[in-house]
C-alpha positions as CSV (number, residue, x, y, z in Angstrom):
1,M,240.1,76.0,-30.7
2,S,237.9,77.4,-33.1
3,E,235.8,80.5,-32.7
4,A,232.5,78.7,-32.7
5,E,234.0,76.2,-30.0
6,R,235.3,79.0,-27.8
7,V,231.7,80.9,-27.9
8,T,229.9,77.7,-26.8
9,T,232.2,76.6,-24.1
10,E,232.3,80.3,-22.6
11,A,230.0,80.5,-19.4
12,P,227.2,83.1,-19.7
13,P,227.8,86.4,-18.0
14,E,226.5,86.5,-14.3
15,L,223.4,88.6,-13.7
16,P,223.0,90.6,-10.6
17,P,220.6,88.9,-7.9
18,E,217.1,89.6,-8.4
19,S,215.4,91.4,-5.6
20,P,211.9,90.4,-4.1
21,R,210.5,93.5,-5.6
22,D,211.9,92.9,-9.1
23,R,210.5,89.4,-8.9
24,H,207.1,90.6,-8.1
25,Q,207.1,93.2,-10.8
26,R,208.2,90.7,-13.4
27,R,205.5,88.3,-12.4
28,A,202.7,90.9,-12.1
29,P,202.9,94.0,-13.9
30,S,201.7,97.1,-12.1
31,H,198.2,98.4,-12.6
32,R,198.2,101.5,-10.5
33,L,195.5,104.0,-11.6
34,S,195.6,107.6,-11.3
35,L,193.4,109.6,-8.9
36,G,191.0,110.7,-11.7
37,H,190.6,107.1,-12.9
38,L,190.0,105.9,-9.4
39,L,187.3,108.6,-9.0
40,H,185.8,107.6,-12.4
41,Q,185.8,104.0,-11.7
42,S,184.4,104.5,-8.2
43,L,181.5,106.5,-9.6
44,R,181.0,103.7,-12.0
45,M,180.8,101.2,-9.2
46,T,178.4,103.5,-7.2
47,A,176.1,103.9,-10.1
48,R,176.1,100.1,-10.7
49,D,175.4,99.2,-7.0
50,W,172.6,101.8,-6.8
51,R,170.8,100.4,-9.7
52,A,171.2,96.9,-8.4
53,G,169.8,98.1,-5.1
54,E,172.8,97.3,-3.0
55,L,173.0,100.7,-1.3
56,T,169.4,101.4,-0.7
57,M,169.2,100.0,2.8
58,L,172.5,101.4,3.7
59,L,171.6,104.9,2.6
60,L,168.2,104.9,4.2
61,A,169.7,103.9,7.6
62,L,172.5,106.6,7.3
63,V,169.8,109.4,6.3
64,L,167.6,108.2,9.3
65,A,170.5,108.3,11.8
66,V,171.8,111.8,10.6
67,A,168.2,113.2,10.6
68,A,167.5,112.1,14.1
69,L,170.8,113.6,15.4
70,S,170.6,116.8,13.4
71,S,167.0,117.6,14.3
72,V,167.7,117.5,18.1
73,G,171.0,119.5,17.3
74,F,169.0,122.2,15.4
75,L,166.4,122.5,18.2
76,A,168.8,122.7,21.0
77,D,171.0,125.2,19.2
78,R,168.0,127.5,18.7
79,L,166.9,127.2,22.2
80,H,170.4,127.9,23.7
81,Q,170.9,130.9,21.4
82,G,167.6,132.2,22.5
83,L,168.4,131.8,26.2
84,E,171.8,133.5,25.7
85,R,170.1,136.3,23.8
86,D,167.2,136.7,26.4
87,A,169.3,136.1,29.4
88,R,169.3,139.8,30.6
89,R,165.5,140.1,30.0
90,M,164.8,136.8,31.9
91,I,166.1,138.3,35.0
92,A,165.1,141.9,34.2
93,A,168.6,143.1,35.1
94,D,172.3,142.5,34.7
95,F,172.9,141.5,38.4
96,I,170.4,140.7,41.2
97,V,171.0,140.7,45.0
98,R,168.3,138.4,46.7
99,S,167.5,138.1,50.2
100,D,164.8,136.6,52.7
101,H,164.7,140.2,54.4
102,P,165.0,143.7,53.1
103,V,168.3,144.2,51.2
104,D,170.8,146.1,53.1
105,P,170.8,149.7,51.6
106,Q,174.6,149.6,51.3
107,F,174.0,147.5,48.1
108,A,171.9,150.1,46.5
109,D,174.3,152.9,47.6
110,K,177.2,151.1,46.1
111,A,175.4,150.5,42.8
112,K,174.3,154.2,42.6
113,A,177.9,155.2,43.5
114,L,179.1,153.1,40.4
115,G,176.4,154.8,38.2
116,L,174.1,151.9,37.9
117,D,170.5,151.8,37.6
118,T,168.5,150.0,40.4
119,A,165.1,148.7,41.1
120,T,163.5,146.5,43.9
121,T,161.0,143.6,44.0
122,A,159.3,141.8,46.8
123,I,157.5,138.5,46.0
124,F,155.3,136.6,48.4
125,P,152.3,134.3,48.5
126,S,149.0,135.9,49.8
127,M,145.2,135.3,49.6
128,V,143.4,137.8,47.4
129,N,139.7,138.4,47.7
130,S,137.4,139.7,45.0
131,T,134.9,142.2,46.3
132,A,132.1,144.0,44.4
133,S,132.1,142.7,40.9
134,T,130.7,144.6,37.9
135,S,129.8,141.2,36.4
136,G,127.7,140.4,39.4
137,S,129.6,137.3,40.4
138,Q,130.0,136.3,44.0
139,P,133.3,137.1,46.0
140,V,136.1,134.6,45.5
141,S,139.3,134.0,47.5
142,R,142.3,132.7,45.7
143,L,146.1,132.2,46.6
144,A,148.1,134.6,44.5
145,A,151.9,135.3,43.9
146,V,151.9,139.0,44.9
147,K,154.8,141.0,43.4
148,A,155.6,144.6,44.7
149,V,157.8,146.6,42.2
150,S,159.5,149.9,42.3
151,A,160.1,152.7,39.8
152,G,162.2,151.6,37.0
153,Y,161.2,148.0,36.8
154,P,162.1,146.2,34.6
155,L,165.6,147.3,34.0
156,R,166.1,144.8,31.1
157,G,163.5,143.4,28.8
158,E,159.9,144.5,28.9
159,L,156.6,144.0,30.5
160,K,153.6,143.7,28.3
161,I,150.0,144.5,29.5
162,A,146.6,144.8,27.9
163,L,144.2,147.6,29.2
164,T,141.1,145.7,28.3
165,E,140.4,142.0,27.8
166,G,140.9,141.0,24.2
167,A,142.8,144.2,23.2
168,P,146.2,143.8,21.8
169,D,148.9,143.9,24.4
170,R,151.6,146.8,24.5
171,E,155.0,147.1,26.1
172,V,155.1,149.3,29.1
173,R,158.0,150.8,30.9
174,G,156.1,151.9,34.2
175,I,154.5,150.2,37.1
176,P,151.1,150.2,38.4
177,P,149.6,153.5,39.6
178,P,148.8,154.1,43.4
179,G,145.8,152.0,44.3
180,E,145.9,149.9,41.2
181,V,147.1,146.4,40.6
182,W,147.8,144.3,37.5
183,V,146.9,140.7,37.2
184,D,147.4,137.8,34.8
185,Q,144.7,136.0,33.0
186,Q,144.9,133.1,35.5
187,M,144.2,135.5,38.4
188,L,141.3,137.0,36.5
189,D,139.8,133.5,35.7
190,A,140.4,132.4,39.4
191,L,138.6,135.4,40.8
192,K,136.0,135.4,38.2
193,A,136.6,139.1,37.8
194,R,137.3,141.7,35.1
195,I,139.5,144.7,34.4
196,G,138.0,147.5,36.7
197,D,136.8,145.2,39.5
198,K,138.1,145.6,43.0
199,V,140.2,143.1,44.9
200,K,141.4,143.1,48.5
201,V,145.1,142.3,49.2
202,G,145.6,142.1,52.9
203,G,143.9,145.0,54.6
204,R,143.5,147.4,51.4
205,D,141.3,147.3,48.3
206,F,142.7,147.9,44.9
207,T,141.5,148.3,41.4
208,I,142.5,145.8,38.6
209,G,144.0,148.2,36.1
210,A,145.4,145.9,33.3
211,L,146.1,142.4,32.3
212,I,149.6,141.2,32.3
213,T,150.5,139.4,29.1
214,R,154.2,138.9,29.3
215,E,156.6,138.8,32.3
216,L,159.9,137.4,31.3
217,D,161.4,137.4,34.8
218,R,158.7,135.4,36.5
219,G,160.9,132.4,37.2
220,F,160.3,128.9,38.2
221,A,160.1,129.4,42.1
222,F,157.2,127.6,43.7
223,V,155.4,130.7,44.6
224,N,155.4,132.0,40.9
225,F,153.2,129.0,39.9
226,S,150.3,130.8,41.6
227,P,148.5,133.5,39.6
228,R,150.3,136.8,39.5
229,L,149.3,140.1,41.0
230,M,151.6,143.1,40.7
231,M,151.4,146.3,42.7
232,R,153.7,149.2,43.3
233,A,156.2,148.9,46.1
234,D,154.9,152.0,47.7
235,D,151.7,150.5,48.3
236,L,153.1,147.3,50.0
237,A,153.2,148.6,53.5
238,S,149.6,149.6,53.6
239,T,148.6,146.0,53.0
240,G,150.0,144.9,56.2
241,L,151.4,141.6,54.8
242,T,155.1,142.2,55.4
243,G,155.1,142.0,59.1
244,Y,157.0,139.5,61.4
245,G,156.9,135.9,60.0
246,S,156.0,136.9,56.5
247,R,157.6,134.8,53.6
248,V,158.9,137.6,51.3
249,T,161.7,137.2,48.9
250,Y,163.4,140.7,48.2
251,R,165.5,141.5,45.3
252,L,167.6,144.4,44.2
253,L,167.9,144.7,40.5
254,V,171.2,146.2,39.1
255,A,171.9,147.1,35.5
256,G,174.3,149.2,33.5
257,G,177.7,149.0,31.7
258,D,179.7,145.9,31.6
259,E,182.5,147.3,33.7
260,P,180.6,148.9,36.4
261,V,178.4,145.7,36.8
262,A,181.3,143.5,36.9
263,S,182.8,145.8,39.7
264,F,179.7,145.8,41.6
265,A,179.4,142.0,41.4
266,K,183.0,141.5,42.6
267,W,182.3,144.0,45.6
268,A,178.9,142.2,46.3
269,H,180.6,138.7,46.4
270,E,183.4,139.8,48.8
271,R,180.7,141.6,50.9
272,V,178.4,138.5,51.1
273,D,181.1,135.8,51.3
274,N,183.6,137.5,53.7
275,G,180.9,139.3,55.7
276,K,179.1,136.1,56.2
277,M,175.7,137.7,55.5
278,R,173.0,135.0,56.0
279,G,170.0,134.8,53.7
280,Y,171.7,136.5,50.8
281,A,172.2,135.0,47.3
282,L,173.7,136.6,44.2
283,E,172.5,136.0,40.7
284,S,174.5,137.1,37.5
285,L,173.7,137.2,33.9
286,Q,175.4,133.8,33.6
287,D,173.0,132.4,36.2
288,G,169.9,133.9,34.7
289,Q,167.0,131.7,35.3
290,P,169.0,128.5,36.2
291,Q,165.6,126.6,36.4
292,V,165.3,127.4,32.5
293,R,168.9,126.2,31.7
294,Q,168.3,123.1,33.7
295,T,164.8,122.4,32.1
296,L,166.4,123.0,28.7
297,D,169.5,120.8,29.4
298,R,167.2,118.1,30.6
299,A,165.0,118.2,27.6
300,S,168.1,118.4,25.3
301,H,169.6,115.2,27.0
302,F,166.2,113.4,26.8
303,L,165.9,114.2,23.0
304,T,169.6,113.4,22.4
305,L,169.0,110.1,24.2
306,V,166.1,109.3,21.9
307,S,168.1,110.2,18.9
308,L,171.1,108.2,19.9
309,L,168.9,105.1,20.3
310,T,167.6,105.7,16.8
311,A,171.3,106.2,15.5
312,L,172.2,102.9,17.2
313,L,169.4,101.0,15.5
314,A,170.6,102.7,12.2
315,A,174.1,101.5,12.9
316,V,173.1,98.1,13.3
317,A,171.0,98.3,9.9
318,I,174.4,99.7,8.4
319,A,176.4,97.0,9.5
320,M,173.9,94.5,8.2
321,A,173.6,96.2,4.8
322,A,177.4,96.4,4.6
323,H,177.9,92.8,5.4
324,R,175.4,91.9,2.7
325,Y,177.2,94.2,0.3
326,M,180.5,92.5,1.1
327,R,179.2,89.0,0.4
328,R,177.7,90.0,-2.9
329,H,181.1,91.7,-4.1
330,L,183.6,88.9,-3.0
331,D,183.6,87.4,-6.6
332,S,183.8,90.7,-8.4
333,C,186.7,91.8,-6.1
334,A,188.4,88.4,-6.8
335,A,188.1,89.0,-10.6
336,M,189.6,92.4,-10.2
337,R,192.5,91.0,-8.3
338,C,193.1,88.6,-11.1
339,L,193.1,91.4,-13.7
340,G,196.0,93.1,-11.6
341,A,194.1,95.3,-9.1
342,S,196.1,95.7,-5.9
343,Q,194.6,95.8,-2.4
344,R,195.5,99.6,-2.3
345,T,193.4,100.1,-5.4
346,L,190.5,98.2,-3.9
347,R,190.8,100.1,-0.7
348,A,190.8,103.4,-2.6
349,L,187.7,102.5,-4.7
350,F,185.6,101.4,-1.7
351,L,186.9,104.5,0.2
352,F,185.7,107.0,-2.4
353,E,182.4,105.1,-3.0
354,F,181.4,105.1,0.7
355,A,182.8,108.7,1.3
356,G,180.6,110.0,-1.4
357,L,177.7,107.9,0.1
358,G,178.3,109.4,3.4
359,L,178.4,112.9,2.2
360,V,175.1,112.4,0.1
361,G,173.5,110.7,3.0
362,G,174.6,113.1,5.5
363,A,173.3,116.2,3.4
364,A,170.0,114.4,2.8
365,G,169.8,113.6,6.6
366,V,170.7,117.1,7.6
367,M,167.9,118.6,5.3
368,L,165.4,116.0,6.7
369,G,166.5,116.8,10.2
370,F,166.0,120.6,9.6
371,G,162.4,119.9,8.6
372,G,162.0,117.7,11.5
373,H,163.1,120.2,13.9
374,L,160.7,122.7,12.4
375,A,158.0,120.1,13.2
376,L,159.1,119.6,16.6
377,F,159.4,123.4,17.2
378,W,155.8,123.8,15.7
379,W,154.6,120.8,18.1
380,L,156.2,122.8,21.1
381,G,154.8,126.1,19.9
382,S,152.4,126.3,22.8
383,L,155.3,126.1,25.4
384,I,157.6,128.4,23.4
385,D,155.9,131.6,22.8
386,V,159.0,133.8,21.7
387,S,160.8,134.0,18.5
388,L,164.2,132.1,18.4
389,P,167.1,132.9,16.3
390,Y,167.9,130.6,13.2
391,P,170.2,127.7,14.0
392,T,173.9,127.8,13.2
393,V,175.8,125.6,10.8
394,W,177.3,123.6,13.6
395,P,174.5,121.1,14.1
396,A,174.4,120.3,10.3
397,L,178.3,119.8,10.4
398,E,177.9,117.7,13.4
399,G,175.2,115.5,11.8
400,I,177.3,114.9,8.7
401,A,180.3,114.0,10.9
402,A,178.2,111.7,12.9
403,G,177.0,110.1,9.5
404,L,180.7,109.7,8.4
405,V,181.5,108.2,11.9
406,L,178.8,105.6,11.7
407,L,180.0,104.7,8.2
408,V,183.6,104.2,9.3
409,G,182.5,102.5,12.4
410,F,179.9,100.1,11.2
411,A,180.2,99.8,7.4
412,L,184.0,99.6,7.2
413,P,184.4,96.5,9.2
414,P,182.2,94.2,6.9
415,L,184.1,95.7,3.9
416,L,187.7,95.1,5.0
417,P,187.6,91.4,3.8
418,L,187.0,92.7,0.3
419,T,190.5,94.3,0.1
420,H,192.0,91.0,1.2
421,V,190.2,88.6,-1.0
422,P,192.6,86.4,-2.9
423,P,192.5,85.9,-6.6
424,V,192.2,82.2,-6.2
425,R,188.7,82.6,-5.0
426,V,187.7,82.8,-8.8
427,L,188.5,79.1,-8.7
428,R,188.0,78.0,-5.2
429,R,185.2,79.5,-3.3
430,E,186.6,79.2,0.2
431,W,186.6,82.3,2.5
432,G,187.3,82.5,6.1
433,E,185.7,84.5,9.0
434,E,186.3,88.2,9.6
435,G,189.6,88.5,11.2
436,R,190.9,90.5,14.1
437,T,191.2,93.7,11.9
438,A,187.4,93.7,11.5
439,W,186.8,93.4,15.1
440,A,189.3,96.2,15.8
441,A,187.4,98.3,13.4
442,Y,184.1,97.6,15.1
443,A,185.7,98.7,18.4
444,L,186.9,101.9,16.9
445,G,183.5,102.5,15.6
446,I,181.9,102.0,18.9
447,V,184.4,104.3,20.6
448,L,183.7,107.0,18.0
449,F,180.0,106.7,18.2
450,A,180.3,106.9,22.0
451,G,182.4,110.0,21.8
452,C,179.8,111.7,19.6
């Protein structure tokens, strides 16, 4: 057999079996892009979509949602910071023993033994009558919230008074002199009196010595909604108003170092709870002005509810804009698949594009929300007459996070079909409905939104 015949009759060498991965690589060469190329291509897509107006509605809805949430967050953060800062001043002490009858002297003795400062107050409603008036007005009777204070009041914070009407107020550490009372503007207006006029409290006449301009520990008890009249505790007995059947709330104010106050609070709780002392209540720094905390919490909840409704409407707008975006990009994604782009590449491109959109929209929404909270704070200026600390960074971060959650939950589901578009769509425009994956993403978005 010749050499040529032997070569032609020999069987070709057997090749190793081809794996599915090798078959896929032979049919479609890999077109993986580096991270830098993905970012560059994503920026180009974002710029093109922005010029085409594809992202305008989506970005506006995102900015509106973040602004609504962050504005309420900034306001609530400032209010709660101010409440924590002024908690001691709002109860005029570090710890309070309150009773509907004179506080047992053992509480004051224990506080003094621990080296703590003490003061007492007695608050009750009573009729106050104006007498001879320097302005020539007729005598008037009004219900007042009378407050008798002892030396040292207030232990925390400050009391501000004005010695003449229209004069600037000043901080005062003392209490009214004997035979003198201090009143607020509401009391002056109700009695049609002026500073220096005489008023009758119970069975004794007093002189109006000053105008109270700030009293942080006034509280929100029903009696305190009446005009305020403040006197020294030594003059209370001479009025004859604290006899049997009188409705007086007595308070022992305690202030000092943290450890002595904690020791006194523990002792007081044991004494009241184990001794079953009726009519007693204890108020600590954490409980300072619970009515204020409840009011702020309710206001925050109401404003948060309004902002959540706004964010929910924005979420619907985001979903509609994303669905419109998906419908307009089906053909371009199919063309990219024909050119070798994998599903992973498409997912990365859209992820980078919408992550950047979320950060930009979140930052813009936070800035708009900061301005909105300033406007809301200015609108509430007549109700908030104290300076509040600047907000922390947490409301801003929470606003940006909420914006990203809205994008993930309501823009991602419509975009999922773009990563699964078949290359054959270039020739055959057939496309099914959104699958289970999209609905699962919607459910995830709703859960995340509810968790925020």
